[in-house]
C-alpha positions, 0 to 999 in steps of 0.5 A: 466824901464819907456820909456820917450816920446818926450812929456815927455822930453818937460815937463821934461825940465820945471820941477825945481829940487825942484819939482823933489825932491818933486815928488820923496819924494812923490813917496817914501812916497807912496811906504812906506805908511803903509798898514792895514792887517785885520785878524781873531780876537782872543778869547779875542776880543769883539764881533762886532770889526774887528781886524787888524795890521799895521807894523811900524818901531821900530825906524823911523830914523833907519830902520835897527832896525826892525819893530813892529806890531801895533794891532788895533780893528775897530768897524764900525758904524752900519748905513750902509746907508752912510760912517762914519762921523768920527772916535773916537780913544782912549788912556787909561792911565797908561802908559802900559795898553792895549787899546783893553782890554778896548774895551767893555768900549769904546763901551759902553761909546761912544755908542750914537755916533756909529750910524754914527761914527767908533770906533778905538782902538789901542794897543800902542807899547809895550802893548797888541797885539803890542809887549807887553813888558814882563819883569818878574822882573817888572811884578811880582815885589817882589825884588829890583827896581834897578835890575828889572828896569835895567834888563828890559831895557837891555832886550830891547837892543837898542830899550829901548827908542822907546816906548815913546808917540812921537813914539806912536803918529807916530804909531797912524798916521800910522794906520790912514793913512793905514785905509784911515781916514781923521781926528780923534776925539781923547779921552785920559784919565789920561796919555792918555792925553800925547798921545793926546797932542803928536798927536796934536803937530805932526799931528794937520791937522788930528785931528778934536777934542780932549778930555783930561779926568783927564789929566796927564799934569804936565810939571815937571814929576820928583816928583809928590808932589801934589798927596799926597795932592790930596789923602788926599783931596779926603779922606776928601771930601768923609767923608764930603759927608757921613752923617755917617762919617761927623756926627761923624768927624768934621775934617777928614783932621786933623784926617788923618794927625794925623794917618800919624804921629802916623804910622810914629812914631809907625808902628806895625805888626798884622793880618788883615782879608780881605773881604773873611775872609782870614788872612794876616800878615801885617806890617802897617806903614805910607806908608800903607796909600797910598795903602789904599787910592789907592785901591778902586777907581774902585771897588764897593763900590767906595771910601769905604776906604776913607769913613772908614779911618777916623773912623779907625784912631780914633779907632787906637787912642783908641788902636783898630787896627782891622779896620785899619788892615782890610783896609790894608788886603784889600789893598795890594800894586799894582802888576801885574801877568799873561800875560802882554799882557792881561791888563797891562805890568809894563815894558811898563809903565817904558819904556814909562815914562822914554822915555817921562819924563822931569827929573832933570838929563840928560838922557844920563848921566851915571847911577851913575851920575843920581843916585847922582842927584836923591839923591840930589833932594830928599835931597832938598825936603822941609819937607812939600812936601808931607804933610800930609805924609812924603816924606820917606813914599811916596817914600817907597810906590812908590818903592813897585809899579814899575812905579806908584802909585795913577796914578803917576810915579816915576823918580827913576825907570828911574835912572836905565833905559838905556840911550837913543840913540835918545831922542825924547820928545813927545812935547816941554816943555810948548807946547801950544795946537794947536788953530786949534783943538777944545779941552775939558778938564775934571777932577773929584773933587774926583780925587786923581791923577790930579785934580789941574793939569788939571786946571793949564794946561788950560793956554796951551789951546786956550781961550774958551777951556771948562774946566769941573770939575765933582762932585762926580767923581774920576779919569777918569770922563767918567768911573764914571759919566753919566753927564761926558759921556753926555758932552763928547759925545756932544762935539765930536758930535758938538764940543761944550760942551753945558750945563754943569750944571749937573757937579755940582750935587754931586748926579748925576746918575752913575752906582751903585753897585750890577749891578743896573742901573744908579741912584742918588748916595750917597757916603758911610762912617762909623761914628765909629768903636766901640769896644763895643756898648756903644761907638757907635753913637746912632740911632735916635728915629723915630717920625713917630712911637714913642717908649720909648727907652733908649740911650743904646737901640739906641746904640745897634740897631745902632751897629746891623744895622752897622753889616748888612751894613758892610757885604753888603759892604764887599760882593762886595769885596769878591772873593768867597761866604764866608765872615767874620764879622769885629770882628768875625762871618761869613756870606754866600753870594748868588747871582742871577739876582734879588738879593743878599742874605746874611746869617748872622751867629753871625757877630760882628761889635762890640765885645759885639753885635752878629747878625744873620739872613738874609739880602737881597739887591734888584739889581734893586733898592739897597733896603735892607731888613734885619731880624735879631736876636741881641744878645747884652750885658746883657739883650739887646737881641731881633729881629729887621727888618732893611730896607734901600735904599743904595747909594740913597740921597733921602733915607738917613736913615734906619728904624729899627723896632722890640723889644730889651729887650722885648720892642718895638723900632722904630729908624732911622740910617744913611744909608750911 
């Protein structure tokens, strides 16, 4: 009990009720202020980070609902001469991903700023160390979407609606306050941009700057029509940027549309072999194309599927299913397994999206009513809504992956999610970004998720907000491109985007396959998948070392080089060390710090050309040296040496020297 002195009684007499209320509210807030508790990091934490947590209410309007522990990792600036000049906080897309699982990536990409700035990585509620939602029916999805989604929502009981980006923003604010940070520099990619916007709407005074990278910013989250178009658009761009693919294919958009029509009318079953030579019994239909277009965005070599799909479509038109079956075998529908806290929780994906999304039904309506509205919305879709694909193929692909495809999310899962007790959108529809917060928006021109959405959203940002499109970049530019990294780092440092001319360079350095350092990059592709050598695009005569060669010589030599190149590409996708040629034969891969060596044993890119020998790829330069024996059709046997530098636009051709049919050959063929 506080004893009130005569002086305090005198002061009290002059205090108004409003002041009393403000003081009491401040005292209550102070008493309830979140506290950060630091603890030893687990074995999964990356070296250099400190680990801690903040307790947050599950439902801030209903204290009786309990609490949730929000885990964070903090990397303190290494210049100990003074305090940090700022703190970067990150939000990875998804939703449903653990932010701390990406701590090494954040550390690497923001490294130029960490001499004076701290890096704060927070696992959002329901992910990673922050009470990851574990719904086996969704995490290991193999059955019925409605049942799996309904079961997950019911398992969360009354808290199923408390995993949206609005609650996430409140948690980020709690961690900021607990650590005594004045203002944040908030980077969000993909769906993480929703988190940035939610925080900017709710706590603009604590936001120094915002970077929205490849943002998911559409106001209509129910039916992501444009994503099918983006996927087709990216495929066409990749083909046009590959000399091999573009040289043999005048109209990749039309070819892809024809492939979609063919698979819509005539799906087929077959056996496809993945990069390890493992056979897969497959049903290939139009929806399979979405799996193929999604599969290789973040694996080496990037966009290989897009570079091969046009040629695979033309092979199928000739009755040759093998190339398309291999792409399908290497591109299974996305699914998660193992511990949901480790990387992605599918339950967290659905919980966040269904809390945030603006849907064509009332979220509080009974499930039967929501299902009826969803069905009616499907019926109203125009025939060209997902062109060049059909809407049935689009939704079939979505149903195989609960929560998302190509970064998009389906509202169908939300039909079966529990009705919210207290709907709380992250921000009002069409909410403008606060003018007081400097913002930067970026998108990649090969983004299959949200390239146009980012540009369209600029109307929500203050005049002068820089929008930068990064050439040769897929979804999330920071992960793809050193140019994007420089622009983002400069913006956080100075609040100015500065010189962005590098964004227009389609050969801007990025990290290359085989661990090679940054260098100019050229996307790879395939001109054709010949069933026999006579169908192959021929190599060109090398005028620097003229030899008399026939068209047949040039076709066999080009097929032999394609066999080598194909094995190199597939070696990057292998889980083991034993691979299989497209049409037979095998190869063994040996890897060390300096090089990747591939022993070729009768591999066949075409049925009538067998290649044996050794190919070596230098890790530092991506230089290839292959000494091979060619067993071609009839008399077309011989020994060749092929040399190239892959992915380097300054070296567009491979050189092929040696003998075929006992005659000298000196040829050139596209290196990508």
